[in-house]
C-alpha positions as CSV (number, residue, x, y, z in Angstrom):
1,M,12.0,-17.8,-28.5
2,T,8.5,-17.1,-27.0
3,K,7.7,-13.5,-26.9
4,T,7.5,-12.3,-23.2
5,P,5.5,-9.4,-21.7
6,K,8.5,-7.5,-20.5
7,G,10.1,-7.9,-23.9
8,R,7.0,-6.7,-25.6
9,A,6.9,-3.8,-23.3
10,L,10.4,-2.8,-24.3
11,G,9.6,-3.1,-27.9
12,N,6.6,-0.7,-27.5
13,A,8.7,1.7,-25.7
14,L,11.5,1.7,-28.4
15,R,8.7,2.0,-31.1
16,Q,7.0,4.8,-29.4
17,A,10.4,6.7,-28.9
18,R,11.2,6.4,-32.5
19,Q,7.9,7.6,-33.7
20,E,7.9,10.5,-31.5
21,Q,10.9,11.7,-33.6
22,N,8.7,11.1,-36.8
23,L,11.3,8.5,-37.9
24,T,10.2,5.5,-40.3
25,L,11.9,2.1,-39.1
26,R,13.9,2.1,-42.4
27,E,14.9,5.7,-41.9
28,F,16.0,4.9,-38.3
29,A,17.8,1.8,-39.3
30,T,20.0,3.7,-41.8
31,Q,20.8,6.4,-39.0
32,L,21.7,3.6,-36.8
33,G,23.5,1.5,-39.3
34,R,21.4,-1.5,-38.5
35,D,19.2,-3.9,-40.4
36,P,15.7,-2.8,-40.4
37,G,14.6,-6.3,-39.8
38,V,16.5,-6.5,-36.5
39,L,15.0,-3.4,-35.4
40,S,11.5,-4.5,-36.4
41,R,12.0,-7.7,-34.3
42,W,13.1,-5.6,-31.4
43,E,10.2,-3.3,-31.5
44,T,7.6,-6.2,-31.8
45,G,9.3,-7.9,-28.8
46,D,10.2,-11.1,-31.1
47,R,13.8,-10.6,-30.1
48,T,15.3,-8.7,-27.2
49,P,18.3,-6.0,-27.6
50,K,21.0,-5.9,-25.1
51,P,20.9,-3.2,-22.6
52,E,23.9,-1.4,-24.4
53,Q,21.9,-1.6,-27.9
54,V,18.9,-0.2,-26.1
55,A,21.2,2.6,-24.8
56,Q,22.3,3.5,-28.3
57,I,19.0,3.6,-29.6
58,L,17.7,6.0,-27.0
59,T,20.9,8.1,-27.1
60,S,20.3,8.5,-31.0
61,L,16.7,9.4,-30.5
62,G,17.6,12.0,-27.7
63,V,15.9,10.2,-24.9
64,N,17.4,11.0,-21.5
65,G,16.6,11.3,-17.8
66,D,14.3,9.0,-16.0
67,R,12.7,7.8,-19.2
68,Y,16.2,6.6,-20.5
69,E,16.8,4.7,-17.3
70,E,13.3,3.1,-17.1
71,I,13.7,1.9,-20.7
72,V,17.0,0.7,-20.4
73,D,16.0,-1.2,-17.3
74,L,13.4,-3.0,-19.3
75,A,16.3,-4.7,-21.1
76,Y,17.5,-6.6,-18.1
77,G,15.6,-9.9,-17.6
78,A,13.4,-9.2,-20.6
79,D,13.5,-12.9,-21.4
80,D,12.8,-14.1,-18.0
81,S,9.5,-16.3,-17.6
82,N,8.3,-13.8,-14.9
83,W,8.1,-10.2,-14.7
84,V,7.9,-9.1,-11.3
85,A,7.5,-5.2,-10.5
86,T,8.4,-4.0,-7.1
87,T,9.3,-0.4,-7.7
88,L,7.1,2.4,-8.8
89,P,9.0,2.8,-12.2
90,A,8.8,-0.9,-12.7
91,Q,5.1,-0.6,-11.9
92,R,4.4,2.0,-14.3
93,Q,6.0,0.1,-17.0
94,Q,3.9,-2.8,-16.1
95,L,0.9,-0.8,-16.1
96,A,1.6,0.6,-19.9
97,A,2.1,-3.1,-20.9
98,F,-1.2,-4.1,-19.2
99,I,-2.9,-1.6,-20.8
100,D,-1.6,-2.5,-24.2
101,F,-2.6,-6.3,-23.6
102,E,-6.0,-5.1,-22.8
103,Q,-6.2,-2.9,-25.9
104,N,-5.1,-5.8,-28.0
105,A,-7.2,-8.4,-26.2
106,T,-9.4,-10.9,-28.0
107,K,-10.9,-12.0,-24.7
108,I,-10.4,-10.9,-21.1
109,L,-11.3,-12.6,-17.9
110,E,-10.9,-11.2,-14.3
111,V,-11.5,-13.0,-11.0
112,S,-12.0,-10.3,-8.5
113,P,-13.3,-11.3,-4.8
114,L,-13.0,-8.1,-3.0
115,L,-13.1,-5.0,-5.5
116,I,-15.4,-4.2,-8.5
117,P,-13.1,-5.0,-11.5
118,G,-11.3,-2.1,-13.0
119,L,-13.1,-2.3,-16.3
120,L,-16.6,-2.1,-14.5
121,Q,-15.7,0.7,-11.9
122,T,-17.6,4.0,-12.1
123,N,-15.7,7.4,-11.7
124,D,-16.6,7.7,-8.1
125,Y,-15.7,4.5,-7.2
126,V,-12.4,4.8,-8.7
127,R,-11.8,8.2,-7.0
128,A,-13.0,6.7,-3.6
129,A,-10.8,3.7,-3.9
130,M,-7.7,5.9,-5.0
131,T,-8.4,8.5,-2.4
132,A,-8.7,5.8,0.5
133,A,-5.4,4.1,-0.9
134,R,-3.7,7.6,-0.4
135,V,-2.8,8.1,-4.0
136,P,-0.8,11.5,-4.1
137,A,-3.3,14.5,-5.1
138,S,-0.8,15.4,-7.9
139,E,-1.4,12.0,-9.4
140,L,-5.1,11.4,-8.6
141,A,-6.8,13.0,-11.7
142,S,-4.3,11.3,-14.2
143,R,-4.7,8.0,-12.6
144,V,-8.6,8.3,-12.6
145,A,-8.4,9.2,-16.2
146,V,-6.2,6.2,-17.1
147,R,-8.8,3.9,-15.1
148,I,-11.7,5.3,-16.9
149,G,-10.0,5.3,-20.4
150,R,-9.5,1.5,-20.0
151,R,-13.2,1.0,-20.3
152,E,-13.2,1.5,-23.9
153,V,-12.0,-1.9,-24.6
154,I,-15.4,-3.3,-23.7
155,T,-17.7,-0.4,-24.7
156,C,-16.4,0.5,-28.1
157,D,-18.1,-0.4,-31.4
158,R,-16.2,-3.7,-31.6
159,P,-15.9,-4.7,-27.9
160,T,-13.7,-7.3,-26.4
161,P,-15.6,-10.2,-24.7
162,F,-15.1,-9.8,-21.0
163,T,-15.9,-12.2,-18.1
164,A,-16.1,-10.7,-14.8
165,L,-16.2,-13.2,-11.7
166,I,-16.9,-11.0,-8.8
167,G,-17.0,-11.9,-5.1
168,E,-20.0,-11.0,-3.0
169,A,-17.7,-9.1,-0.6
170,A,-17.1,-6.7,-3.5
171,I,-20.8,-5.7,-4.0
172,R,-21.5,-5.5,-0.4
173,Q,-18.4,-3.4,0.7
174,L,-19.4,0.2,1.1
175,L,-16.4,1.6,-0.6
176,G,-16.9,5.5,-0.9
177,G,-20.4,5.2,1.1
178,R,-23.9,4.0,0.1
179,K,-24.3,6.7,-2.7
180,V,-21.2,5.7,-4.4
181,M,-22.0,1.9,-4.1
182,I,-25.6,2.4,-5.2
183,E,-24.4,4.0,-8.5
184,Q,-21.6,1.4,-8.9
185,L,-24.1,-1.6,-8.6
186,R,-26.7,0.2,-10.9
187,Y,-23.8,0.5,-13.4
188,L,-22.8,-3.2,-13.0
189,L,-26.6,-4.0,-14.0
190,E,-26.2,-1.7,-17.0
191,M,-22.9,-3.3,-18.2
192,A,-24.3,-6.9,-17.6
193,R,-26.8,-6.2,-20.4
194,R,-24.0,-5.8,-22.8
195,P,-23.7,-9.0,-25.0
196,N,-19.9,-9.0,-24.7
197,V,-20.1,-8.9,-20.7
198,D,-20.5,-12.0,-18.9
199,L,-20.9,-10.8,-15.1
200,R,-21.3,-13.5,-12.4
201,I,-21.1,-13.3,-8.5
202,F,-19.7,-15.9,-6.3
203,R,-21.3,-15.9,-2.8
204,F,-20.0,-16.1,0.6
205,D,-21.6,-19.6,1.1
206,S,-19.9,-21.3,-1.9
207,S,-17.2,-23.9,-1.2
208,W,-13.6,-23.5,-1.4
209,H,-12.4,-22.1,-4.9
210,P,-9.1,-20.4,-6.1
211,A,-10.4,-16.7,-5.8
212,L,-10.0,-17.3,-2.1
213,A,-6.2,-16.9,-2.9
214,G,-6.6,-13.5,-4.6
215,Q,-7.4,-11.5,-7.7
216,F,-6.3,-12.3,-11.1
217,H,-6.6,-11.6,-14.8
218,L,-6.3,-13.9,-17.9
219,I,-5.9,-11.8,-21.1
220,E,-5.7,-13.4,-24.4
221,T,-4.3,-11.8,-27.6
222,T,-3.9,-13.1,-31.2
223,D,-0.5,-14.4,-30.3
224,S,-0.3,-15.1,-26.7
225,T,-2.1,-15.5,-23.2
226,I,-1.0,-13.7,-20.0
227,V,-1.8,-13.9,-16.3
228,H,-1.4,-10.7,-14.3
229,L,-1.5,-10.7,-10.4
230,E,-1.0,-7.8,-7.9
231,N,-1.0,-7.1,-4.3
232,L,-0.2,-4.1,-2.5
233,K,3.4,-3.6,-3.1
234,S,4.0,-5.7,-6.3
235,A,2.7,-6.9,-9.5
236,L,3.5,-10.1,-11.7
237,F,3.1,-11.2,-15.3
238,L,3.1,-14.8,-16.1
239,H,3.3,-16.3,-19.6
240,E,4.7,-19.6,-19.6
241,D,2.0,-22.3,-20.9
242,S,2.2,-24.3,-17.5
243,D,1.3,-21.1,-15.5
244,V,-1.4,-20.0,-18.0
245,R,-3.0,-23.5,-17.8
246,T,-2.9,-23.3,-14.0
247,Y,-4.9,-20.0,-14.1
248,R,-7.3,-21.3,-16.6
249,L,-8.3,-24.3,-14.3
250,A,-8.7,-21.7,-11.5
251,A,-10.9,-19.5,-13.5
252,E,-12.9,-22.7,-14.5
253,K,-13.5,-23.5,-10.7
254,V,-14.5,-20.1,-9.8
255,L,-17.0,-20.2,-12.6
256,D,-18.3,-23.5,-11.3
257,V,-19.2,-22.0,-7.7
258,S,-20.4,-18.7,-9.3
259,M,-24.2,-17.9,-10.0
260,N,-25.4,-17.6,-13.4
261,Q,-26.0,-14.3,-14.9
262,A,-29.6,-13.9,-14.2
263,E,-29.2,-14.9,-10.3
264,S,-26.1,-12.6,-10.3
265,A,-28.3,-9.6,-11.6
266,K,-31.0,-10.6,-9.1
267,L,-28.4,-10.3,-6.2
268,I,-27.1,-7.0,-7.2
269,R,-30.7,-5.7,-7.5
270,Y,-31.5,-7.0,-4.1
271,I,-28.4,-5.2,-2.5
272,V,-29.2,-2.0,-4.3
273,K,-32.8,-2.0,-2.9
274,N,-31.5,-2.7,0.4
275,M,-29.0,0.1,0.4
276,E,-31.8,2.3,-0.9
277,K,-33.8,1.6,2.2
278,D,-30.8,2.2,4.5
279,S,-30.0,5.5,3.0
280,E,-33.8,6.7,3.6
281,C,-33.5,5.8,7.2
């Protein structure tokens, strides 16, 4: 059975709960009276426990309340081809799974027609976007910190290769105002000089391409490739080969209509220069 994103997320949640109690896999298997090999496959997502088995594990580990309900909920439909998150708890679970995929990625590609990709956003850009989206003030600081922390995957000592295909609209939109955008665009130029970052812009005057249908991620790990899509009210993981193939072809088509790296940097510098002139007026 193919490992699913939701099954992997369930396994990660079970492993984290066990590790918080400082129990080894073998110790906990003995406590539960189960084969440690079975528990290991549940924690890696190679096999999916039934909801009642998840409940037994969490009860034994002293997990309760909202966290208990959210982890048990992961067991329902964990083997399904698609993982759709429409509620806030499900979206939090998916975000945790998405970050796990990013941290373990061997290659990341993002097509982003309207916004600067998350891995390339400055602190002020993140804050401006989340404030405009009316993220509750009580959650703002933690959510900004999570977004900023994600950058490490492309800035660490052994960074992940990252291809960012960005729409011209994203680099012209005055999100947060001119000062924020000038800083953001300068940061794009800085990041584009990194050998692991391939940053390309697709212009307004390009022909039809799949990015016109919306943003998407392709994340490759050593054992799987997933597609992540999101909109205002929901998010979706795809992992079936046919779906991944469709989005690989879509990414290739967007790449075909995008400018090369040098041309992209030149356009960004041109926009920065014009924004700076407007700021002086």
